[in-house]
N, C-alpha and C positions, 0 to 999 in steps of 0.2 A: 493225576488227580481224577477221580469220575466224581460230579456233583451230579444228584437229584435232585430234581426241583418234585413240591409235590412228595417229599421222603413221607412225610408222617399220615397221608392218603393210602388209602384203600389197593393201589396197585403199586406205590412207592414203596411202604412199610416189607413186601414181600422181597421188591430188588434190592431194596438195601440190604436186607438179611442175605438173599442169594450172593448179594457181593462179596459181603461179609464172610460167606461162607467158601469163598473162591480164591480167600486172601489177596484181594484187590485194594485198595486202598481209595476209600468211598467218603464222603461227606454229603450230607442232607438238609435240605432247606424248606421250611412250610411258603405258602403263598398268600396268607391270606393279610389282613392289615394289621395282626396285629403281628407279625414278623418284622424281623429286624431289616427284610429287602423285601419291599415292596416292587415285586415283580412285573406290574402292568407299570410301572414308569422306569423311564430313561437311566433316572439316575439310581435305583434302587438295583436294575441288573450293570451297572458298571461297578457300583460297590461291590456285590456279589460274588464277579469274577477277578476285580483287582484283590479282594481279599481270600479268595481259593485258589484262585489262577489255576481252573479245570483242566487235562487234557479235552476230556468228553464230557457228555454236558447229558443228560439223561432227561427227557423234558416232561414230566407227568404232571406238572401243574393243574388243580383244577379249582374255580373258585367257590364252589360251592360246597357244602358240606353231607345234604343229601340226596344225593342221586335225581334220579326224577322228580322227585318232593320239590328241587330246587326249581327245576325246569317246569314244572307247573304253576308254582308259587311264584318264582321272580323269571320269569323268562328273559326279558330285557336286560337285566341286572347281569345272569349267567352268562348271555350269549357277549355284551360287550364287553364284560370281563376278561371272557376267553379269549376274545379276540383282540383285545389290550396286551393280555400276559402272553399269547401266542407271537406277537408282533414284537414284542420287548424283548424276548428270548431270541427269539431268530436274529432277529438285527444287532443286537449286542454279541451272542454267540459270533455270526459272521465278521464284527468288526472287530474284536477280539484275535478273530484267527482263532479260535477253536475247535482243535485238529479234528472231533468227530460231534455231530451234533444226530441223538437220538429221540425219536419224539414219537410217538403212540398216537393211531389212528384207532377208528371206533366202527363197530358195525352199525351202529348209528348213523354212520353217513351214506351207509347204501341206499336202494330206493325201496318204498315201500314194498313193490311188487318184484319181485325176482324173475328171473325167466327159468334159472337151471339151477340146477343144485349135484355138488356142488356150489357156491358162487364164485365167480373167478373175479380179479382185481377190476378188470378193462369194462364189470357191469358198474363202477363206483356212479358212474353220472349218467347214467342209464334214468334218469327217474329222480321224482322228490322223494326224502327221507319219510320214513314212518312220521306221521303228523305231531303226537304227542313229542317227540324227540326231534323234530326238524331244525329246529335254533343250535341244538347241538350239534347235530349231523351235519349244518351247513358249516358252520363252526369249525368242524373237524376238517371237511371242503376247503375252508379258505385256508390252515392249516397247511395243508398240504401246495395248496399253490403256492401260497410263503416260500414252501420249502423250498419249491420249482425254480419260482423268478430269485431269490438269492441265490441258487447254483449257477443258474444262464447269468 
């Protein structure tokens, strides 16, 4: 079973559709407060993994609903909820020994000033992200570091 967090979001809808078209067993969940599973909490993630028992989790959950507008209007809420969700998803998947966890990075995590194009992944840590998206981009960098730390 493949479980997609953020399955009703911008990217999640396309991923779920592609998995279905490929004939793969897929289930999805949203990440909001009105969701049956609050991905910001340890209990929400434990319940989600217990109920679906996925072998693969595709983590695309995003706490906002309006993209860049959320970053401009509620930056602290967005960043803190992103960090909470990422921590809970990664931690629960590690503890439940989910076979594969797939997450999504963002170009927003890259530095505002890029030295060369096309941009190599090694450029990620070579400067601060663009100001408007800095909170989102930095949270994506933290997600990557959480993944590295759990892998070790």
